[in-house]
C-alpha positions in Angstrom: -5.6 -38.7 -4.2 -5.3 -42.2 -2.8 -2.0 -41.3 -1.1 -3.6 -38.3 0.5 -6.1 -40.6 2.1 -3.4 -43.1 3.0 -1.9 -40.4 5.3 -5.0 -40.7 7.5 -4.3 -44.3 8.2 -0.8 -43.6 9.3 -0.4 -43.7 13.1 2.5 -41.1 12.9 0.0 -38.5 11.7 -2.2 -38.8 14.7 0.8 -39.1 17.0 2.0 -35.7 15.6 -1.5 -34.3 16.0 -1.5 -34.9 19.8 2.0 -33.4 20.0 1.2 -30.3 18.0 -2.0 -29.8 20.0 -0.2 -29.9 23.4 0.8 -26.2 23.7 -2.7 -25.2 22.3 -4.4 -27.3 25.0 -2.5 -25.5 27.7 -3.1 -22.1 26.1 -6.8 -22.6 25.5 -7.4 -23.9 29.0 -5.6 -20.9 30.4 -7.7 -18.5 28.3 -10.9 -20.4 29.2 -10.2 -20.1 33.0 -9.6 -16.4 32.7 -12.7 -15.8 30.6 -15.0 -18.0 32.7 -14.1 -15.6 35.5 -15.0 -12.6 33.3 -11.6 -11.4 32.2 -10.3 -11.5 28.6 -6.6 -12.1 28.6 -5.1 -11.0 25.3 -1.6 -11.2 26.8 -1.5 -14.9 26.0 0.9 -14.5 23.1 3.5 -12.7 25.2 2.9 -14.9 28.2 3.5 -18.0 26.1 6.7 -16.4 24.7 8.0 -15.5 28.2 7.1 -19.0 29.4 9.0 -20.5 26.5 12.1 -18.5 27.3 12.0 -18.8 31.1 11.4 -22.6 31.0 14.2 -23.1 28.5 16.7 -20.8 30.3 16.1 -22.5 33.6 17.1 -25.9 32.1 20.0 -24.2 30.2 21.3 -23.0 33.6 21.1 -26.5 35.1 17.6 -27.1 36.4 15.8 -30.3 35.4 13.0 -30.2 32.9 10.1 -30.3 35.3 11.6 -27.5 37.4 11.9 -25.5 34.2 8.2 -26.0 33.5 7.4 -25.0 37.1 9.5 -21.8 36.8 7.7 -21.0 33.5 4.3 -21.3 35.3 5.5 -18.9 38.0 6.6 -16.4 35.3 3.2 -16.7 33.6 1.4 -16.2 36.9 3.4 -13.0 37.5 2.3 -11.6 34.1 -1.3 -12.7 35.0 -1.1 -10.9 38.3 0.0 -7.7 36.4 -2.9 -8.0 34.0 -5.4 -8.8 36.8 -4.2 -5.8 38.8 -4.8 -3.5 35.9 -8.2 -4.8 34.8 -9.9 -6.0 38.0 -9.3 -3.6 40.9 -8.6 -0.6 38.5 -11.1 -1.6 35.9 -8.9 -0.6 32.9 -9.6 -1.8 29.4 -9.0 -5.6 29.2 -8.2 -5.2 25.5 -5.5 -2.5 26.0 -4.0 -4.2 29.0 -3.8 -7.6 27.3 -2.2 -6.2 24.2 0.2 -4.3 26.5 1.1 -7.5 28.4 1.8 -9.3 25.1 4.2 -6.5 23.9 5.8 -6.3 27.3 6.3 -10.0 27.9 7.5 -10.7 24.4 10.0 -7.9 24.6 11.1 -8.9 28.1 11.7 -12.5 27.0 13.9 -11.4 24.1 15.8 -8.8 26.2 16.6 -11.3 28.9 17.6 -13.9 26.4 20.0 -11.5 24.7 21.2 -10.3 28.1 21.9 -13.7 29.7 22.7 -16.0 26.8 25.8 -15.9 24.6 24.5 -16.5 21.1 27.0 -17.6 18.4 26.5 -19.0 14.9 24.2 -21.7 16.3 21.7 -21.1 19.1 22.5 -22.9 22.4 20.4 -26.0 23.1 19.2 -28.2 25.9 18.3 -31.9 26.2 14.5 -31.8 25.8 11.8 -34.2 26.9 11.8 -37.5 25.1 8.8 -39.7 24.3 7.8 -41.8 27.3 6.1 -45.1 26.2 3.7 -46.3 28.8 4.4 -50.0 29.5 1.9 -52.5 28.0 -0.4 -49.8 26.7 2.2 -48.5 24.2 2.2 -52.0 22.6 -1.4 -51.8 21.5 -1.4 -51.6 17.7 -2.1 -48.1 16.3 -3.7 -46.7 19.5 -0.7 -47.5 21.6 1.6 -45.5 19.2 -0.8 -42.6 19.0 -1.8 -42.2 22.7 0.8 -43.9 24.8 4.2 -43.0 23.3 4.0 -39.2 23.9 6.2 -36.9 25.9 5.3 -36.5 29.6 3.9 -32.9 29.2 1.4 -34.2 26.7 0.0 -36.6 29.2 0.0 -33.7 31.6 -2.1 -31.6 29.1 -4.7 -34.3 28.9 -4.9 -34.5 32.7 -5.2 -30.7 32.9 -8.3 -30.9 30.7 -9.9 -33.4 33.0 -8.8 -31.5 36.1 -10.1 -28.1 34.8 -13.4 -29.7 33.7 -13.8 -31.3 37.2 -13.0 -28.1 39.1 -15.3 -26.0 37.0 -18.3 -28.3 37.0 -18.0 -30.4 40.2 -16.5 -28.2 42.9 -17.7 -25.1 44.9 -14.6 -23.2 43.8 -15.5 -23.9 40.2 -19.1 -22.8 40.7 -17.9 -19.5 42.3 -15.5 -18.9 39.4 -18.2 -19.5 36.8 -20.7 -17.3 38.6 -18.1 -14.6 38.8 -18.0 -14.6 35.0 -21.8 -14.5 34.9 -23.0 -12.3 37.8 -20.3 -11.1 40.2 -22.9 -9.3 42.3 -24.6 -12.6 43.1 -21.2 -14.0 44.2 -20.7 -11.0 46.4 -24.2 -11.6 47.9 -23.0 -15.1 48.9 -20.2 -13.5 51.0 -17.4 -14.2 48.5 -15.0 -11.7 46.9 -15.3 -11.5 43.1 -12.2 -9.3 42.8 -10.1 -11.9 44.6 -11.6 -14.8 42.5 -10.9 -13.0 39.2 -7.3 -12.2 40.2 -6.6 -15.8 41.1 -8.3 -17.1 38.0 -6.3 -14.8 35.8 -3.1 -15.9 37.5 -3.9 -19.6 37.2 -4.9 -19.2 33.6 -1.8 -17.3 32.8 0.3 -20.0 34.4 -1.3 -22.6 32.1 -0.5 -20.3 29.1 3.1 -20.1 30.1 3.2 -23.9 30.4 2.1 -24.2 26.8 5.0 -21.9 25.8 7.5 -23.8 27.8 6.5 -27.0 26.1 7.7 -25.6 22.8 11.3 -25.1 24.1 11.6 -28.1 26.4 9.8 -30.7 24.2 9.0 -29.7 20.7 12.3 -27.8 20.2 15.5 -27.6 22.3 16.3 -23.9 21.9 14.6 -20.6 22.1 13.9 -18.0 19.4 11.6 -14.9 19.8 9.0 -15.8 17.1 8.6 -19.5 18.1 5.0 -19.1 19.4 3.9 -18.0 15.9 0.4 -16.9 16.7 -0.6 -19.9 18.8 -1.8 -17.6 21.5 -4.3 -15.9 19.1 -5.5 -19.3 17.9 -6.2 -20.2 21.6 -8.3 -17.1 22.0 -10.4 -18.2 19.0 -10.6 -21.8 20.2 -12.2 -20.7 23.4 -15.1 -19.3 21.4 -15.1 -22.5 19.3 -15.3 -24.5 22.5 -18.2 -22.4 23.9 -16.0 -22.0 27.1 -16.1 -25.8 27.8 -12.9 -27.7 28.5 -13.9 -30.9 26.6 -14.7 -28.9 23.4 -11.5 -26.9 23.9 -9.6 -30.1 23.7 -11.5 -31.0 20.5 -10.7 -27.6 19.0 -7.0 -27.9 19.8 -6.9 -31.3 18.2 -8.8 -30.1 15.1 -6.3 -27.3 14.5 -3.4 -29.6 15.1 -4.8 -32.1 12.6 -5.0 -29.4 9.9 -1.4 -28.4 10.7 0.0 -32.0 10.7 -1.9 -33.0 7.6 -0.7 -30.0 5.5 2.9 -30.7 6.5 2.6 -34.2 4.9 0.7 -33.0 1.9 3.5 -30.5 1.1 5.8 -33.5 0.3 3.3 -35.1 -2.0 1.8 -32.2 -4.0 4.1 -30.6 -6.5 3.7 -27.2 -8.1 1.5 -25.6 -5.3 3.1 -22.7 -3.4 3.9 -23.9 0.1 2.4 -20.8 1.6 -1.0 -22.2 0.7 -0.4 -25.2 2.8 0.8 -23.1 5.7 -2.3 -20.9 5.5 -4.7 -23.9 5.3 -4.9 -24.7 9.1 -5.8 -21.1 9.9 -8.3 -20.8 7.1 -10.0 -24.0 8.0 -10.0 -23.1 11.7 -11.7 -19.8 10.9 -14.4 -21.6 8.9 -15.0 -24.0 11.8 -15.1 -21.1 14.2 -17.7 -19.3 12.1 -19.9 -22.4 12.0 -19.8 -23.0 15.7 -19.5 -19.5 17.2 -23.0 -18.4 16.3 -24.4 -20.8 18.8 -21.8 -20.0 21.5 -23.0 -18.5 24.7 -20.7 -15.8 26.0 -20.3 -15.4 29.8 -22.6 -12.6 30.8 -20.0 -10.5 32.7 -17.0 -11.1 30.3 -15.0 -7.9 29.9 -17.4 -6.0 32.3 -15.5 -4.3 35.1 -16.8 -5.2 38.6 -17.1 -2.5 41.2 -18.4 -3.4 44.6 -21.8 -2.1 45.4 -22.6 -1.0 41.9 -25.5 -2.6 39.9 
């Protein structure tokens, strides 16, 4: 029991928490942006998978790592545009369209991978991002190792939280986006176009989702395999509710799930005689419990999943 508590005092645990949380941060921010505009994007799992493949493949073909991330974002935005076209102007079911995007994007990623990559006994690899210690700050005991020896995309994820929070809460564009998810007819009365706002919001959110997937192949791992997202997209959908559609709480939710995941990995090496499946299941069970406790007080955007048709009330 003492050893289990000793893990909490180990800086490597908290360093891993931030690293594991990084793709979740990008994913939950992307889902949050879509839903604050009134569109549920269940295509996140497939978009993250496609982003992982496209980002990795770009680097494999000779692009630098940052270019690979940028191309992954563009691929995600294209999937977001498709989802937005089906659900916003046409008003089709956001559930059906999102699930269709997940199936289509996942299958497309695997098809293109098999088409363009020669796979032998071992999967081809790239040179991934390496930890980038920030001078001076990384030398601070404990905190320096946890916060300031991360990989560059992890720093980018933290900046993305601050940027999304600032845009949503402090800018006219953010106000228009939030009102589109609450009352698009009021937005129309102000001379703005709710359809256009929703389309751009879904594209931007999908780009963030793909960035989370690309982190897996360009930083966490150095190769691609079709099942590597492993349900992270669905966790992000749940974390949006946990966060009550607020970027700061979204960061806290991603870190909470990452803590459960990192902690169970270390407990597996200490506890004998317990099936490892129980440890793998623990982060999801604990996240569901936390979601249940918080979601009852969550306030859903009024126009979420409601089709907007101009002139209708």
